[in-house]
ROFI-80183 format. One record per residue (C-alpha): residue number from 1; x, y, z. Coordinates in steps of 0.001 Angstrom, whole numbers. Layout:
BEGIN
[node NUM,[X,Y,Z]]
...
END
This chain:
BEGIN
[node 1,[56062,-3223,19364]]
[node 2,[59495,-2260,20685]]
[node 3,[61300,1079,20959]]
[node 4,[58232,2895,22358]]
[node 5,[60531,4535,24809]]
[node 6,[61987,6438,21966]]
[node 7,[58663,7809,20780]]
[node 8,[57816,8838,24295]]
[node 9,[61155,10673,24677]]
[node 10,[60766,12485,21451]]
[node 11,[57158,13472,22284]]
[node 12,[58571,15724,24988]]
[node 13,[60582,17722,22365]]
[node 14,[58085,17596,19575]]
[node 15,[57427,21338,19630]]
[node 16,[61198,21969,19292]]
[node 17,[61348,19751,16159]]
[node 18,[58392,21589,14775]]
[node 19,[60079,24870,15262]]
[node 20,[63301,23591,13725]]
[node 21,[61450,22319,10681]]
[node 22,[59486,25463,10232]]
[node 23,[62565,27671,10541]]
[node 24,[64483,25687,7893]]
[node 25,[61383,25733,5639]]
[node 26,[61091,29548,5954]]
[node 27,[64709,29917,4960]]
[node 28,[65230,27577,1986]]
[node 29,[68637,27462,263]]
[node 30,[69552,25949,-3066]]
[node 31,[72336,23351,-3544]]
[node 32,[75807,24238,-2297]]
[node 33,[74297,27506,-927]]
[node 34,[72967,25992,2342]]
[node 35,[75121,28198,4569]]
[node 36,[72401,29081,7069]]
[node 37,[71055,25597,7200]]
[node 38,[74478,24094,7634]]
[node 39,[75320,26566,10400]]
[node 40,[72063,25661,12178]]
[node 41,[72707,21918,11965]]
[node 42,[76341,22345,13091]]
[node 43,[75277,24539,16146]]
[node 44,[72666,22020,17279]]
[node 45,[74930,19101,16933]]
[node 46,[77704,20823,18804]]
[node 47,[75246,21834,21584]]
[node 48,[74269,18234,22034]]
[node 49,[77882,17014,22244]]
[node 50,[78753,15859,18746]]
[node 51,[82132,16242,17125]]
[node 52,[81207,18440,14217]]
[node 53,[82886,18645,10889]]
[node 54,[81812,21310,8272]]
[node 55,[82731,22226,4783]]
[node 56,[82571,18678,3486]]
[node 57,[81276,18806,-45]]
[node 58,[81250,22629,260]]
[node 59,[78285,23013,2631]]
[node 60,[77975,19474,4082]]
[node 61,[78033,18761,7759]]
[node 62,[79081,15508,9601]]
[node 63,[78385,14931,13254]]
[node 64,[80218,12072,15104]]
[node 65,[79215,10718,18494]]
[node 66,[81073,7826,20156]]
[node 67,[79823,5812,23114]]
[node 68,[81241,2639,24694]]
[node 69,[83958,442,23275]]
[node 70,[82487,-1244,20193]]
[node 71,[84196,-761,16830]]
[node 72,[80873,-608,14996]]
[node 73,[80202,2512,12933]]
[node 74,[76814,3453,11431]]
[node 75,[76094,6252,9024]]
[node 76,[72755,8021,8693]]
[node 77,[72231,10606,5960]]
[node 78,[69739,13442,5382]]
[node 79,[69663,16084,2551]]
[node 80,[69370,19829,3142]]
[node 81,[68827,21677,-64]]
[node 82,[65656,23355,-1521]]
[node 83,[64350,23864,-5045]]
[node 84,[64007,26906,-7349]]
[node 85,[60192,26939,-7053]]
[node 86,[57842,29734,-5919]]
[node 87,[55930,28493,-2951]]
[node 88,[52182,28309,-2929]]
[node 89,[51552,26224,200]]
[node 90,[49916,29085,2121]]
[node 91,[51725,27938,5320]]
[node 92,[52354,30520,8057]]
[node 93,[56094,29519,7833]]
[node 94,[56230,29686,3997]]
[node 95,[59460,30552,2279]]
[node 96,[60706,34036,2792]]
[node 97,[63002,33681,-267]]
[node 98,[61189,34365,-3505]]
[node 99,[61543,31660,-6109]]
[node 100,[62971,29176,-3641]]
[node 101,[61194,26594,-1521]]
[node 102,[61454,23272,287]]
[node 103,[59298,21470,-2242]]
[node 104,[60820,18081,-1651]]
[node 105,[60782,17807,2182]]
[node 106,[64465,18111,2826]]
[node 107,[63627,20409,5705]]
[node 108,[61764,17481,7240]]
[node 109,[64582,15009,6390]]
[node 110,[67082,17281,8164]]
[node 111,[64752,17764,11155]]
[node 112,[64073,14042,11601]]
[node 113,[67798,13239,11739]]
[node 114,[68302,16116,14213]]
[node 115,[65591,14744,16374]]
[node 116,[67326,11309,16404]]
[node 117,[70663,13072,17077]]
[node 118,[69252,14862,20093]]
[node 119,[67685,11652,21551]]
[node 120,[70849,9520,20946]]
[node 121,[73150,12117,22533]]
[node 122,[70873,12412,25537]]
[node 123,[70337,8757,26170]]
[node 124,[73486,7166,24724]]
[node 125,[71818,3706,24683]]
[node 126,[74273,2491,22081]]
[node 127,[77838,1020,21859]]
[node 128,[79928,2351,18967]]
[node 129,[80287,5289,16664]]
[node 130,[77358,7229,15198]]
[node 131,[78055,9252,12044]]
[node 132,[75380,11644,10921]]
[node 133,[75759,12984,7377]]
[node 134,[73822,16236,6348]]
[node 135,[74235,16397,2630]]
[node 136,[73936,19442,338]]
[node 137,[72817,19718,-3218]]
[node 138,[70813,16519,-3650]]
[node 139,[68621,18079,-6257]]
[node 140,[70766,17356,-9306]]
[node 141,[73917,19207,-8492]]
[node 142,[75926,16196,-7281]]
[node 143,[76138,16858,-3437]]
[node 144,[76784,13175,-2597]]
[node 145,[79625,13016,-5102]]
[node 146,[81037,16283,-3642]]
[node 147,[81105,14846,-127]]
[node 148,[82579,11604,-1386]]
[node 149,[85285,13487,-3352]]
[node 150,[86118,15359,-144]]
[node 151,[86993,12015,1549]]
[node 152,[83653,11407,3339]]
[node 153,[84173,7654,3693]]
[node 154,[87845,7806,4143]]
[node 155,[87538,10253,6928]]
[node 156,[84343,8666,8417]]
[node 157,[84303,4999,7381]]
[node 158,[80978,3245,8001]]
[node 159,[79855,-290,8160]]
[node 160,[76620,731,6615]]
[node 161,[74831,3829,5376]]
[node 162,[71047,4446,5479]]
[node 163,[68948,7219,3948]]
[node 164,[65209,8104,4058]]
[node 165,[62799,10181,1872]]
[node 166,[59237,11212,2538]]
[node 167,[56666,9907,0]]
[node 168,[53279,11580,-623]]
[node 169,[50674,8921,-1435]]
[node 170,[51925,6581,1176]]
[node 171,[49939,6618,4440]]
[node 172,[51473,9141,6918]]
[node 173,[54158,7427,9031]]
[node 174,[54178,4156,7145]]
[node 175,[57585,2795,5903]]
[node 176,[58451,1431,2527]]
[node 177,[61421,-839,1815]]
[node 178,[62565,-2789,-1296]]
[node 179,[65441,-5065,-2031]]
[node 180,[67590,-4296,-5021]]
[node 181,[66892,-1560,-7477]]
[node 182,[64532,1030,-5911]]
[node 183,[65187,4314,-7815]]
[node 184,[66255,5010,-11385]]
[node 185,[69550,6188,-12888]]
[node 186,[69481,9535,-14604]]
[node 187,[71593,10679,-17549]]
[node 188,[71370,14300,-18801]]
[node 189,[72124,15032,-22406]]
[node 190,[72508,18500,-23997]]
[node 191,[72263,18098,-27781]]
[node 192,[73260,20919,-30159]]
[node 193,[72293,20610,-33753]]
[node 194,[74180,22921,-36147]]
[node 195,[72712,23876,-39459]]
[node 196,[72802,26738,-41898]]
[node 197,[70520,29621,-41054]]
[node 198,[68698,31825,-43492]]
[node 199,[65598,33563,-44791]]
[node 200,[62345,31670,-44114]]
[node 201,[61316,32172,-47739]]
[node 202,[64316,30343,-49110]]
[node 203,[64639,27150,-47119]]
[node 204,[66450,25529,-50069]]
[node 205,[69450,27686,-49233]]
[node 206,[69496,26524,-45558]]
[node 207,[69999,23479,-43504]]
[node 208,[67180,23730,-40967]]
[node 209,[68268,22493,-37510]]
[node 210,[64698,22933,-36170]]
[node 211,[63352,20359,-38512]]
[node 212,[66226,17997,-37521]]
[node 213,[65415,18588,-33849]]
[node 214,[61773,17816,-34436]]
[node 215,[62745,14653,-36254]]
[node 216,[65073,13664,-33379]]
[node 217,[62329,14206,-30861]]
[node 218,[59790,12008,-32687]]
[node 219,[62423,9236,-33419]]
[node 220,[63478,9138,-29770]]
[node 221,[59908,7901,-28929]]
[node 222,[60872,4577,-30498]]
[node 223,[63707,3839,-28084]]
[node 224,[61547,2539,-25205]]
[node 225,[58695,1343,-27364]]
[node 226,[60892,-664,-29830]]
[node 227,[64435,-1183,-28321]]
[node 228,[63922,-1921,-24620]]
[node 229,[62664,-5187,-23194]]
[node 230,[58965,-4779,-22379]]
[node 231,[59694,-6268,-18916]]
[node 232,[62072,-3452,-18140]]
[node 233,[61427,143,-17200]]
[node 234,[62993,3086,-19010]]
[node 235,[62157,6680,-19704]]
[node 236,[63379,9014,-22446]]
[node 237,[62263,12678,-21851]]
[node 238,[62961,15610,-24034]]
[node 239,[62467,18497,-21619]]
[node 240,[63538,21380,-23835]]
[node 241,[63694,22326,-27521]]
[node 242,[65176,25770,-28128]]
[node 243,[65621,27158,-31535]]
[node 244,[65042,30502,-33380]]
[node 245,[63102,33651,-32315]]
[node 246,[61412,34970,-35440]]
[node 247,[58755,33480,-37711]]
[node 248,[60616,34340,-40923]]
[node 249,[64100,33197,-39977]]
[node 250,[65459,29658,-40159]]
[node 251,[67829,29416,-37131]]
[node 252,[71519,28463,-37216]]
[node 253,[71247,25982,-34458]]
[node 254,[68756,24040,-32237]]
[node 255,[69290,22774,-28691]]
[node 256,[67685,19809,-27002]]
[node 257,[67879,18755,-23285]]
[node 258,[67161,15102,-22554]]
[node 259,[66756,13032,-19406]]
[node 260,[67151,9286,-19583]]
[node 261,[66130,6994,-16761]]
[node 262,[66384,3273,-16134]]
[node 263,[66256,796,-13224]]
[node 264,[68921,-1606,-14656]]
[node 265,[72563,-718,-15496]]
[node 266,[72455,-2770,-18700]]
[node 267,[69205,-1108,-19817]]
[node 268,[70781,2160,-19085]]
[node 269,[73751,1515,-21380]]
[node 270,[71448,121,-24121]]
[node 271,[69269,3274,-24003]]
[node 272,[72301,5554,-24155]]
[node 273,[73664,3738,-27182]]
[node 274,[70371,3855,-29053]]
[node 275,[69736,7531,-28168]]
[node 276,[73128,8560,-29399]]
[node 277,[72681,6509,-32667]]
[node 278,[69229,8091,-33369]]
[node 279,[70420,11561,-32705]]
[node 280,[73496,11286,-34951]]
[node 281,[71603,9427,-37606]]
[node 282,[68771,11931,-37765]]
[node 283,[71196,14817,-37852]]
[node 284,[73233,13316,-40607]]
[node 285,[70203,12450,-42735]]
[node 286,[69091,16027,-42614]]
[node 287,[72484,17600,-43183]]
[node 288,[73203,18925,-39660]]
[node 289,[76217,18498,-37517]]
[node 290,[75662,17499,-33895]]
[node 291,[77448,17722,-30574]]
[node 292,[76209,15672,-27582]]
[node 293,[77261,16569,-24081]]
[node 294,[76495,13750,-21645]]
[node 295,[76326,14124,-17772]]
[node 296,[75699,10876,-15898]]
[node 297,[73775,12496,-12988]]
[node 298,[72775,9380,-10896]]
[node 299,[73362,5692,-11012]]
[node 300,[70521,3223,-10195]]
[node 301,[69878,3263,-6497]]
[node 302,[70330,-361,-5438]]
[node 303,[69641,-1480,-1827]]
[node 304,[71850,-4103,-364]]
[node 305,[69805,-7134,771]]
[node 306,[71132,-7721,4217]]
[node 307,[71100,-4073,5248]]
[node 308,[67631,-3588,3811]]
[node 309,[66275,-6667,5626]]
[node 310,[67710,-5374,8934]]
[node 311,[66238,-1855,8365]]
[node 312,[62884,-3446,7559]]
[node 313,[62826,-5474,10765]]
[node 314,[63551,-2371,12790]]
[node 315,[60530,-731,11112]]
[node 316,[58286,-3601,12077]]
[node 317,[59654,-3510,15621]]
[node 318,[58871,215,15945]]
[node 319,[55527,419,14077]]
[node 320,[54211,-3056,13596]]
[node 321,[53947,-5074,10381]]
[node 322,[50730,-3438,9235]]
[node 323,[52624,-121,8822]]
[node 324,[55597,-1515,6940]]
[node 325,[55698,-2410,3155]]
[node 326,[58562,-4698,2461]]
[node 327,[58003,-4506,-1307]]
[node 328,[57303,-950,-2019]]
[node 329,[56985,224,-5526]]
[node 330,[60090,1246,-7671]]
[node 331,[60391,4834,-8595]]
[node 332,[61609,6245,-11939]]
[node 333,[62755,9274,-9891]]
[node 334,[66426,9486,-9042]]
[node 335,[68311,9960,-5834]]
[node 336,[72080,10792,-5390]]
[node 337,[72302,8645,-2269]]
[node 338,[72808,5940,-4954]]
[node 339,[76475,7185,-5266]]
[node 340,[76976,6496,-1578]]
[node 341,[75383,3035,-1841]]
[node 342,[77941,2292,-4518]]
[node 343,[80707,2828,-2061]]
[node 344,[79211,1434,1111]]
[node 345,[76581,-1266,1912]]
[node 346,[73192,153,3021]]
[node 347,[69727,908,2086]]
[node 348,[67259,3643,1341]]
[node 349,[63575,3764,2555]]
[node 350,[60499,5790,2187]]
[node 351,[58334,7319,4958]]
[node 352,[54716,8136,4084]]
[node 353,[53869,11815,3935]]
[node 354,[50061,11064,3731]]
[node 355,[47695,9978,1003]]
[node 356,[46314,13501,502]]
[node 357,[48103,16479,-838]]
[node 358,[50423,17252,-3830]]
[node 359,[53484,15320,-4823]]
[node 360,[56951,16635,-4173]]
[node 361,[58354,19335,-6466]]
[node 362,[54870,20956,-6447]]
[node 363,[54525,24662,-5402]]
[node 364,[51762,23608,-2970]]
[node 365,[53680,20760,-1345]]
[node 366,[54576,20756,2333]]
[node 367,[56269,18139,4552]]
[node 368,[53871,16569,6986]]
[node 369,[54834,17594,10601]]
[node 370,[52917,14581,11901]]
[node 371,[55630,12215,10755]]
[node 372,[58532,14098,12272]]
[node 373,[58476,11948,15504]]
[node 374,[58071,8657,13561]]
[node 375,[60971,9476,11338]]
[node 376,[63246,10549,14179]]
[node 377,[62239,7533,16314]]
[node 378,[63007,5183,13305]]
[node 379,[66526,6605,12949]]
[node 380,[67087,6308,16671]]
[node 381,[65812,2782,16815]]
[node 382,[67934,1724,13846]]
[node 383,[70994,3249,15419]]
[node 384,[70405,1493,18719]]
[node 385,[69739,-1848,17090]]
[node 386,[72667,-1715,14757]]
[node 387,[75322,-473,17169]]
[node 388,[74236,-2808,20024]]
[node 389,[74441,-5952,17870]]
[node 390,[76936,-8590,19243]]
[node 391,[80263,-8620,17417]]
[node 392,[79387,-11959,15684]]
[node 393,[75914,-10964,14514]]
[node 394,[75679,-10045,10897]]
[node 395,[72947,-7688,9554]]
END
């Protein structure tokens, strides 16, 4: 195995990385409100000699480090935001902010990239430009799009971009890679069914939007079962149905909130078409008017073959083939790094958080400190290998 010098170097600062992670974990901040986290990241990068840019995508931070004369530019990205969940981990460093916690491990993602940043600045065993992207608001608020809209890739053009996420259920420190589609698209629909409210004893004088909503919910179950190719993956979830407050009142309107996911762009469009047709048809058949608000939250996350192969090779060099899965399972979860991969070649990978313990977005979840060094070392090894490639070598 190569790159063991990186693990050895990081071992000397392991306690510092643990402290950083615990500090971020104790002070979680929701999307676009990561002011304290951003300030901490910016201060550390500046202390280590990076050119620091703040306020990109509201609370995003970019650190740039140049060394040597190569024109190669590599981008590495970590997310920083927390979730609106009350923590129940019992950790000594548990959230000090009621109703907010790092339930997805973004505190660990940020720390791993900071660990690599510190190593790379101290050793400078690379030739080219390193661009470290600390992204806000990954959890559904569009942080990647906000950074891109602020000119991220125009101001900091990259040959390739890479991202990493911890994965409970995968052995601690193992790495998972996959060519092509790896994580699902997500489309969010808010559906308002408008009827005619009235007294519960006289339904014949009303148009009941709650009945229409119930009919829509049941009819939507046929989309995946009867419209989507059985070889493809798709999910239609109705996460909310809100209508009325009293037992003897037929409400005026009903509201549905939907989440649609797919691993293929064509399946995604087919699903959207069928869902719209079913909602409108059910509403019309029961006499309701309907308004559908559609927000395309994430595209399918698609890894680029050459960059993914390169990233996988670095993982094998660092950890050995027995700790690297080159065909890890697809996930129906979504990730807004997909927007960045639409604009720049690159890949996304998983790092195992351990086979025990709860899944992400659970109140008892916690990032595994034992994988901090592995993740940081992987980023550092990837940076050195990418930036030190001969000019003629393709990924």
